[in-house]
Wavefront OBJ file of the C-alpha trace (Angstrom):
o trace
v -24.722 0.924 2.559
v -24.477 -2.840 2.143
v -21.578 -4.722 0.637
v -19.107 -7.534 1.211
v -17.269 -5.442 3.820
v -20.287 -4.076 5.680
v -19.488 -3.932 9.384
v -15.734 -4.156 8.794
v -13.128 -1.489 9.536
v -10.030 -1.032 7.388
v -6.988 1.066 8.290
v -4.924 2.309 5.342
v -1.578 4.100 5.521
v -0.739 6.680 2.885
v -4.405 6.993 1.950
v -4.380 10.753 1.390
v -3.810 10.429 -2.358
v -3.031 8.098 -5.241
v -3.386 4.360 -4.820
v -4.134 4.685 -1.106
v -7.034 7.029 -1.753
v -8.433 4.733 -4.441
v -8.248 1.781 -2.043
v -9.991 3.770 0.698
v -12.835 4.795 -1.588
v -13.280 1.302 -3.010
v -13.436 -0.365 0.405
v -15.869 2.315 1.590
v -18.091 1.534 -1.398
v -17.910 -2.118 -0.325
v -19.269 -1.100 3.083
v -16.187 -0.737 5.291
v -15.508 2.113 7.646
v -12.072 3.548 6.951
v -9.184 4.745 9.087
v -6.776 6.951 7.137
v -3.191 7.330 8.306
v -1.184 9.919 6.395
v 1.538 12.491 6.923
v -0.595 15.170 5.213
v -3.529 15.957 7.503
v -5.464 18.088 4.996
v -5.315 15.444 2.269
v -6.395 12.765 4.727
v -9.380 14.829 5.870
v -10.388 15.472 2.268
v -10.484 11.730 1.573
v -12.366 11.140 4.825
v -15.084 13.552 3.677
v -15.465 11.583 0.445
v -15.732 8.359 2.423
v -18.426 9.707 4.724
v -20.502 10.508 1.656
v -20.891 6.739 1.176
v -22.579 6.544 4.572
v -19.737 4.792 6.399
v -17.444 5.952 9.174
v -14.074 7.601 8.622
v -11.302 8.676 10.963
v -7.897 10.183 10.263
v -4.591 10.143 12.126
v -1.476 12.106 11.206
v 1.618 9.951 11.318
v 5.114 9.351 9.973
v 4.950 5.612 9.255
v 8.725 5.270 9.585
v 8.391 6.005 13.308
v 7.293 2.841 15.096
v 5.804 4.584 18.104
v 3.866 7.055 15.973
v 2.381 4.334 13.770
v 1.421 2.090 16.678
v -0.230 5.077 18.371
v -2.098 6.065 15.204
v -3.455 2.540 14.769
v -4.561 2.473 18.423
v -6.237 5.884 18.044
v -8.272 4.742 15.035
v -9.071 1.403 16.658
v -10.574 3.224 19.621
v -12.453 5.752 17.485
v -13.982 3.197 15.115
v -14.537 0.406 17.622
v -11.820 -1.944 16.400
v -10.523 -2.892 12.979
v -10.380 -6.007 10.815
v -8.118 -5.055 7.896
v -4.710 -3.344 7.880
v -3.360 -2.058 4.573
v 0.268 -0.939 4.701
v 0.213 1.198 1.582
v 2.505 4.146 2.378
v 5.818 4.276 0.525
v 8.148 6.409 -1.552
v 10.049 5.953 -4.802
v 13.724 6.517 -5.456
v 15.423 6.972 -8.834
v 19.195 6.749 -8.359
v 21.999 4.745 -9.968
v 23.632 2.565 -7.346
v 26.865 4.563 -7.414
v 24.981 7.714 -6.421
v 23.165 6.276 -3.396
v 24.325 7.796 -0.123
v 23.653 6.889 3.497
v 20.767 9.338 3.869
v 19.102 8.032 0.694
v 19.312 4.450 1.873
v 18.169 5.201 5.401
v 15.137 7.244 4.370
v 13.665 4.777 1.884
v 14.414 1.821 4.135
v 12.730 3.431 7.133
v 9.598 4.278 5.139
v 9.197 1.381 2.711
v 10.367 -1.437 4.962
v 9.982 0.000 8.456
v 6.552 1.454 7.716
v 5.297 -1.956 6.589
v 6.907 -3.837 9.476
v 5.497 -1.471 12.107
v 2.058 -1.728 10.508
v 2.239 -5.518 10.508
v 3.211 -5.450 14.177
v 0.439 -3.079 15.217
v -2.228 -5.022 13.363
v -1.085 -8.471 14.417
v -0.828 -7.497 18.089
v -4.356 -6.093 18.038
v -5.840 -9.015 16.106
v -4.245 -11.593 18.424
v -5.326 -9.745 21.573
v -8.912 -9.435 20.337
v -9.087 -12.909 18.776
v -9.768 -11.423 15.322
v -9.063 -13.430 12.173
v -7.902 -10.249 10.498
v -6.275 -9.430 7.202
v -2.961 -7.637 6.665
v -2.247 -6.368 3.145
v 1.077 -4.833 2.118
v 2.105 -2.604 -0.801
v 4.519 -4.615 -2.866
v 5.403 -3.809 -6.493
v 6.462 -5.180 -9.823
v 9.880 -4.088 -8.519
v 9.676 -6.899 -5.957
v 10.010 -9.403 -8.799
v 12.569 -7.689 -11.044
v 15.295 -5.242 -10.069
v 15.869 -2.525 -12.675
v 18.594 0.060 -13.317
v 18.237 3.307 -11.312
v 15.532 1.621 -9.227
v 17.906 -0.748 -7.442
v 17.426 0.390 -3.850
v 13.690 0.931 -4.341
v 13.474 -2.616 -5.708
v 15.388 -3.939 -2.718
v 12.818 -2.436 -0.360
v 9.971 -4.041 -2.267
v 11.720 -7.418 -2.323
v 11.931 -6.967 1.453
v 8.187 -6.241 1.703
v 7.475 -9.430 -0.220
v 9.712 -11.357 2.196
v 8.013 -9.787 5.232
v 4.643 -10.736 3.753
v 5.683 -14.370 3.393
v 7.218 -14.526 6.869
v 4.265 -12.838 8.572
v 1.816 -15.129 6.779
v 3.563 -18.115 8.331
v 3.936 -16.583 11.792
v 0.294 -15.528 12.095
v -1.489 -18.383 10.314
v -1.995 -20.112 13.668
v -4.240 -17.199 14.663
v -6.271 -17.265 11.458
v -4.665 -14.009 10.278
v -3.872 -13.792 6.575
v -1.071 -11.640 5.165
v -0.863 -10.800 1.471
v 0.557 -8.104 -0.780
v -0.333 -6.375 -4.020
v 2.186 -5.654 -6.757
v 1.297 -2.813 -9.147
v 3.175 -2.013 -12.340
v 3.161 1.465 -13.875
v 0.352 3.415 -12.232
v -0.732 6.931 -13.203
v -0.171 8.739 -9.886
v 1.718 11.764 -8.574
v 4.543 9.402 -7.617
v 4.989 8.279 -11.210
v 4.787 11.877 -12.422
v 7.791 12.640 -10.216
v 9.639 9.516 -11.406
v 8.973 10.542 -15.000
v 10.379 14.039 -14.433
v 13.546 12.624 -12.878
v 14.022 10.163 -15.739
v 13.486 12.980 -18.240
v 16.180 15.089 -16.561
v 18.626 12.201 -16.514
v 18.073 10.866 -20.026
v 17.118 13.985 -21.959
v 13.846 12.468 -23.187
v 10.652 14.480 -23.128
v 8.594 14.534 -19.953
v 5.970 11.821 -20.261
v 7.948 9.601 -22.626
v 9.288 7.263 -19.940
v 5.801 6.800 -18.530
v 4.381 6.058 -21.986
v 7.147 3.573 -22.733
v 6.531 1.760 -19.467
v 2.792 1.699 -20.063
v 3.168 0.340 -23.582
v 5.368 -2.457 -22.237
v 2.253 -3.960 -20.638
v 0.496 -6.589 -22.702
v -2.779 -4.726 -22.245
v -1.148 -1.635 -23.776
v -2.139 0.982 -21.211
v -0.952 2.248 -17.836
v -2.656 1.077 -14.702
v -5.024 3.347 -12.838
v -5.258 3.476 -9.039
v -8.697 1.880 -9.380
v -7.127 -1.165 -11.082
v -4.999 -1.693 -7.996
v -7.878 -0.983 -5.627
v -9.868 -3.787 -7.240
v -7.221 -6.336 -6.313
v -6.931 -4.970 -2.790
v -10.711 -5.177 -2.399
v -10.490 -8.880 -3.255
v -7.676 -9.391 -0.742
v -9.688 -7.521 1.908
v -12.872 -9.483 1.274
v -14.057 -12.998 2.111
v -13.235 -14.504 -1.290
v -9.518 -14.448 -0.400
v -9.890 -16.123 3.001
v -7.833 -19.172 1.918
v -5.035 -17.079 0.412
v -1.971 -16.029 2.399
v 1.680 -15.167 1.813
v 1.046 -14.055 -1.776
v 1.820 -10.773 -3.557
v 0.007 -11.009 -6.905
v 0.940 -8.753 -9.796
v -1.573 -6.225 -11.093
v 0.503 -4.828 -13.950
v -1.470 -5.334 -17.151
v 0.932 -8.052 -18.262
v 4.402 -6.563 -17.782
v 5.750 -9.619 -15.968
v 4.503 -13.175 -16.002
v 5.227 -14.973 -12.751
l 1 2 3 4 5 6 7 8 9 10 11 12 13 14 15 16 17 18 19 20 21 22 23 24 25 26 27 28 29 30 31 32 33 34 35 36 37 38 39 40 41 42 43 44 45 46 47 48 49 50 51 52 53 54 55 56 57 58 59 60 61 62 63 64 65 66 67 68 69 70 71 72 73 74 75 76 77 78 79 80 81 82 83 84 85 86 87 88 89 90 91 92 93 94 95 96 97 98 99 100 101 102 103 104 105 106 107 108 109 110 111 112 113 114 115 116 117 118 119 120 121 122 123 124 125 126 127 128 129 130 131 132 133 134 135 136 137 138 139 140 141 142 143 144 145 146 147 148 149 150 151 152 153 154 155 156 157 158 159 160 161 162 163 164 165 166 167 168 169 170 171 172 173 174 175 176 177 178 179 180 181 182 183 184 185 186 187 188 189 190 191 192 193 194 195 196 197 198 199 200 201 202 203 204 205 206 207 208 209 210 211 212 213 214 215 216 217 218 219 220 221 222 223 224 225 226 227 228 229 230 231 232 233 234 235 236 237 238 239 240 241 242 243 244 245 246 247 248 249 250 251 252 253 254 255 256 257 258 259 260 261
């Protein structure tokens, strides 16, 4: 297979389903070999099989991204198996739907460890490898529309995504001297299993029918439809490819026109 990423290797966390899977498949179509890091081994292997069908390499590693040692080890394992890597996509994350008064210590700790810690540890692992090998690599982080606007019952989730946006800006400045770029991607309402769960929680809390919250969010976009994982993967493919080489520290929205920044 030939494409703009032929000969490149991308590592993607949380690539066993949803947006992460769509990103993995898109970059494979563009010619990259893919390392999949996910907590669910069977889902990761299923995606790896799809990737190999494009004629590129694939390797999986089972990992809890909130554990620094585990994530660093998983990145090193894939680096060895695939002969290095050029692109790190810190995609793994969780949602949380809770009014601020209901948030407890365990809630805060869990989402912080995954959404912020998982990105920070991935940035560290990639940057250390790129600097050691003299690679002008790319680091790409999962941000969100929630990184630009905090919303009721999504307050702590939003705070983690604001933090990812801040880490992206800081890392871009720290690693620019090595030719490493660091960017993010900020989806809006995406039709995934995560949003299905959010929708069920909102339905329980508000008494609206299941699916109504998702439809209302989708219709709030100027383009009048929800995003698909492939919409997000298209932006990530641009950030992973050569056309974004002079772009760093940015977290562009891909939300169909929900916010205008």
